[in-house]
C-alpha positions as CSV (number, residue, x, y, z in Angstrom):
1,M,0.0,0.0,0.0
2,I,1.2,3.5,-0.8
3,D,1.9,5.5,2.4
4,K,0.7,9.0,3.0
5,R,4.1,10.6,2.2
6,H,4.1,9.2,-1.3
7,I,0.5,10.3,-1.9
8,N,1.4,13.8,-0.8
9,T,4.4,13.8,-3.1
10,I,2.4,12.6,-6.1
11,I,-0.3,15.3,-5.4
12,E,2.4,18.0,-5.2
13,I,3.9,16.8,-8.5
14,A,0.5,16.8,-10.1
15,G,0.0,20.4,-8.8
16,W,3.3,21.5,-10.5
17,I,2.2,19.7,-13.7
18,G,-1.0,21.6,-13.5
19,V,0.8,24.9,-13.2
20,V,2.9,24.0,-16.3
21,L,-0.2,23.0,-18.2
22,V,-2.1,26.2,-17.4
23,L,0.8,28.5,-18.1
24,G,1.9,26.5,-21.1
25,S,-1.6,26.6,-22.7
26,Y,-1.7,30.4,-22.2
27,F,1.8,30.7,-23.7
28,L,0.8,28.6,-26.7
29,L,-2.3,30.7,-27.1
30,A,-0.5,34.1,-26.8
31,S,2.2,32.9,-29.2
32,G,-0.3,31.9,-31.8
33,F,0.6,28.2,-31.8
34,I,-2.9,27.2,-30.8
35,H,-6.2,29.1,-30.9
36,S,-8.9,29.6,-28.3
37,E,-11.3,27.3,-30.1
38,S,-8.9,24.3,-30.1
39,W,-9.7,21.3,-28.1
40,E,-5.9,21.1,-27.1
41,Y,-6.2,24.5,-25.4
42,H,-9.3,23.5,-23.4
43,V,-7.9,20.1,-22.4
44,M,-4.7,21.6,-21.1
45,I,-6.7,24.1,-19.1
46,L,-9.1,21.4,-17.8
47,V,-6.3,19.1,-16.6
48,G,-4.0,21.8,-15.3
49,A,-6.8,23.6,-13.4
50,A,-8.1,20.4,-12.0
51,F,-4.6,19.5,-10.6
52,V,-4.1,22.9,-9.1
53,A,-7.6,22.9,-7.7
54,I,-7.0,19.6,-5.9
55,V,-3.7,20.7,-4.4
56,S,-5.3,24.0,-3.3
57,Y,-8.3,22.3,-1.8
58,R,-6.1,19.8,0.1
59,K,-4.1,22.7,1.5
60,R,-7.3,24.4,2.5
61,S,-6.6,27.4,0.2
62,F,-10.1,27.8,-0.9
63,Q,-9.9,30.9,-3.1
64,P,-7.5,29.3,-5.7
65,A,-9.4,26.0,-5.4
66,L,-12.7,27.7,-6.3
67,L,-11.1,29.7,-9.1
68,N,-9.6,26.5,-10.6
69,F,-12.8,24.5,-10.2
70,I,-14.6,27.2,-12.2
71,F,-11.9,27.0,-14.9
72,V,-12.5,23.3,-15.0
73,A,-16.2,23.8,-15.4
74,L,-15.7,26.4,-18.2
75,A,-13.3,24.1,-20.0
76,V,-15.8,21.2,-19.8
77,I,-18.5,23.6,-21.3
78,A,-16.1,24.7,-24.0
79,L,-15.2,21.1,-24.9
80,L,-18.9,20.1,-25.0
81,R,-19.6,23.0,-27.3
82,L,-16.7,22.1,-29.6
83,S,-17.8,18.5,-29.7
84,L,-21.3,19.6,-30.8
85,Q,-20.0,21.6,-33.8
């Protein structure tokens, strides 16, 4: 069984991956490599924001947790809209 220390380490790494995904998606958007209507952009935001939200919630930092859960919801809506086109 995985002990609590390893779980905490895995969650911290996921949080940093989330930061890289959110910032990376914005960099790619601002640089013109992807556009705001691409599924890649919204998936990067969805996964990145979810990881950051989980870490924030576990650390009881509720403002960034709420902000990132809202980003997750918006990304899901955008992906559903893209899939219906």
